[in-house]
N, C-alpha and C positions, 0 to 999 in steps of 0.2 A: 562269683564273687573276686574280684582283681586281688591279688596279691601286692598290697602296698607294705614296702620294706621301711618308709621312711618312720614310720611310727614305731619303728623297733630298734632305731638307733636313740630316741629319747626316752624310753620307758624307764620308770624308775625303778630300784631295787625291788621296794614292795610291790611293785605292780606285778613282776615275775613270781614274788613268792604267793601272790593270791592266783594266778594264772595256773601255778602249779597245783595249787590249793586245789582247784577246781579240778584238774585232772585226776588228782588222787581220788577226791572224792568219788568221781565216776567210775572208779573201781566197783563200788557198791550200788552207785545212786544213778537214776537216770537224769534225776536235777538233784545238785547236790544244796541241801537246805543252807541259806544264809548264814545259820549260827555254825555249822559244821565247816564251811568255807573258812571263815573268822577264827576258830578253833586250830583247824591246821596250818593255815599261814602263822599264827601266834603273832598277830599285830594287835595292839590297844589301844584303848581311847576313841575306837571306831574307825582306825586307819584303814581296816579292810573294805567299809563300806566307801570309802571315797576313792580307793584304787578300782573297788567292780564298778562305780560310775565310770571311771575312764576309761575299762576294758569296755565296757558297755558302747562307748561313744567312738570306740577306734572296731568295733563289732567282733572284737575277740571272745567275746561270752555272750551267751543269750539269756535271756530273763523268763521265766515264765511262773506266774501266779496263777495258774486255772486251779490245781490241787494243794498246792504249798507254794511257799517263796523259795526258789529256788534257782540255780543256773547250771548252764552245761557249755562247755567249749564250742566253738563254731570251728569250721576249716579252717579261718583263717588263724584264729587262737590255737589251734593244733600245727600250723605251717610254723608261726611262732618259737614255740617250742623245740619243735625240731632243729628250725634254723639255730636259736639259740645255742643249742646243744652242739650244733657243727660248727660254730663259730667259734665258743669256748674251749673245743677241743683242738682247735685250730687246723681242720680240716679242710674246712672254707675261710677266704676272707671277705668275699663280696658275693652280691646276688645280681646279676644283672636281667636281660630282656628275657620275655619268654617266646620259647623257640617251638613250641608244639602242643596242643591241645587233643585230648583224646576222649573217649566216651567216658572214661574213667578214671581219667588223670590229668598232671598241668604238669610242663616240662619247662625248666628255666635254665638258663646259663649260669655258671658259677665260678668262679676264679679261686685257685688256692693260691698258698705264699709263694710259690715259685712264679706266679703267673699264668699257671697254666689253665685254660678255658675247658670246664668239665658240665657236664649234665645232671640237673638234679629232676627227679621224677617225684612228683606229690601225689600219691594215689588219693582218690575221691571215689569212694565205691558210695554208689546210690544216687549221686548225681543226677544222671540220667536215668536210672532205672527204677525211680521211686515210683514211679507211676506204673510200672509193671509190677511191682512189688505188692504194691497195694490191690491191683486187681487179680494177684496170684499168691494170696497169703497162706495157703496150705501149706507150705513148709514153714511157715510161724506160728503156727497154731499152739504148740508148745512152748512159744516164747512171748512173755509179757512185753519184752522192751527188745528192740534191734538197735544194737550201736554201729552204726556206721564208720565211726573213728578206729574202733577197735577191729573191725572188717579189715579197713583201709591199712592198719598195723600188720594184720597178718599176710595181707598180700604184697606188701613191700618186703616182708620179711621172707616169704617165699620165693618172690621173685629175685630178689638178692641171692638167694641160698642156691637156685638154679641158674642163677648167670654165672655165678662163681666157680660152681660144678662144671659146666658146660666151659667155660673160659679155659679152666685147668685142664679138661680134655681135648683142646684143640678146636673147639667150634667157634665159628666166626660170631663172637657177640662181643659187645661193649664190655671193658673192662670193670667188673664189680669192685669198688672201693670202700664204702661204708653205709651202712643202713641205720637211721634212726626214727622210731615211730613209724609214721607212713612214707617217709622221706627214704629214696635212694640216690645214691651218688653213683656216678658211673664215669665213665670216658667219653668222650663226646665224639660221636663218629661223622666223619667228614665224608657223607654221601646224601641221598637224596631218598625218599621213601619210593618203592617202586610204582604206587599210585601215582605219583607225580609225573616219572618217567615219561616222554612222549616217544622217544624213539631210542632202539637198543642196535648198535653195529652189529651183534651177534645173539640174539635172541635165544637161541638153541643152548648158547653156551651158558646163560644165566638161568635157561629152564633146568639144565642138565645139574649145575650146581644146587638149584633149590630142591631139586628133586633127590639128590645126593643125599643133601643134609634131612630129610625126611627119613631114607633109609637109616643114617646113620645114628640118628636118635634112638630110633627105633630098637637097633642093635645094643644101645646102652640103657634100653627099658625106659624110653620116655617116649610121649606124643605132645605135640606142641598143642593142640587141639584148637588154634586158631592161626595157623601157615597160611597167611592171605597177602594181599599186596601192601596193605598197612602196616604190617610187620614185619617186612623186608625192606632193607636199605641197600642201595646199589649206587657204586662211588662212579668216578671218572673212567677207572678200568674196567668197569663192569663187573667187580667183586662184590659178594653178597654177604651183608650183615644181619643175624637176626635180631629181632626184637620183642619185648613184651613177653613176659614168663608167669603170671600170675595163675595162669588157667593149665598150665600143663600137669598131665597124669601120667601116671605109669602104664606101661604094657600090662600091667596085672589087672588094670579096671575094668570092671564087668563091661563097659562100652568102650574099650579099646580099639576095637576093631572099626565099629562105626566112626570115632573120632578119626582115627588114622585113614580110614576112606573118603571122608569129608576133606582133611586136607588137601589130600591127593586131587579129589574132584577141584577143588576151590582154585587149586594152583592151574590145572588143564583148562579149565574154563577162562580164566583169567587171561594165559598166554595166548589161548585161541581167539580171543575177543580182540586184545591190545595188541599183539604181535604178529599175526596171522599164524599161528602155530594150528593146523587143521585137526581133526579127531586123531588122525595119526600120528600126530605129534610131529610132522614135517611141513617144512615151507620149501620154496623152492631154494636150492643149492644150499641147504641147511640139514643136518644129521643129528638131533638131539639123540639122546640114548634113551630111546621108549622103554626098553626094559625095565628101567630104573625103577619108572611109576607102574609096573606091575608086581611089582613086590607086596605081597599082603603080611601084613604084622604079626600073622601065624607063623609064617614062613622063614621070620626074621631069627637068626641064632642069637640070643639076646646072651647068653652065657659067655659067647666066644670074647665079647667087647668089655665085660664087667657091666654090672648093674649098677648105674647112677641113681636110681630110684630107691635103692637100698642103700645106697651111702649118704643118700639126703636125708634119712631117718636121723642121722648122728649128727647133722650139721645146725641143730638150734631149732629147726622148725617139727615140732612134735605130733604127734599123730592126732592128737585132741585138736589142735591148731587147724590142721587139714580138713579133720572132720568138720568143724564149725567154718570155715572157708568155703568147703563143697557144698555145703547146705545153699548157699548163695550161688556158687559157681555156675550152676546148672541155668541157672537163671539169667546171670549176666553174662556170661561167655559162650557156652557152649550149647545151648537149644535153639 
């Protein structure tokens, strides 16, 4: 569903109260009963009903009466709540065009009070994976409900925490600015996705940069788990920036070695196919450091660099939230 921010400008104060009431009710209900919405919103004389009809018209909530008369937020409604919070706090002042569409996210240009253009990533877990989830429900067998909005919030919180920690430790990542619900605000990277780059003047240089990043992350206790051409940006100077971090895991993860080796193999295959790096990592007149890619995760001396995976435990992303997100991460990202 396309994000249309025009309706946000004209929403009444009572409409925001009702939209927030639905969000609060969803903490304990898959569908929030109409009387509960009215009670939380605190509107009298049928005021909540009129505002709900307006929210339905703008596709900010969804109505379901299969079991009982109730409402739930749509992703559009969740978008509006996140944008409203960011606007009220003065973090952003306007929303621009959409600049990216991922499997589980949308990215928009936004501006702040200084006129600086930033990037806003809205996580949308379940959008393209719902069919796979329906076919592989074994990991849902102990759950009656599955709240994609909640999981999207966890993904945003995790990405923000990892992005900020990596940036503070000198990794080339977008600057983490703010997180609210499922929205992550970051600096805009002036570069192109590696998958869209047709030619590189020095492919071995880029290959070595990416390989070094893989090893450096492991030295800090982290594995990207999805380090490929879609999650790497290259600018005109052929400098690399990493993006997309919700699927990252610690080197202490039971499958850490497999994820690390898979990232290695994805990079080798891509550079071989796209830029002519052979099986030995060599092209004519090129000398990439193949030894970098031979490093195994078990050989990396994590302690000498400090363990970011341990530091992130105090970042606000709790172990319980990590466990909840990992229940679906294996289906959405790493398998």
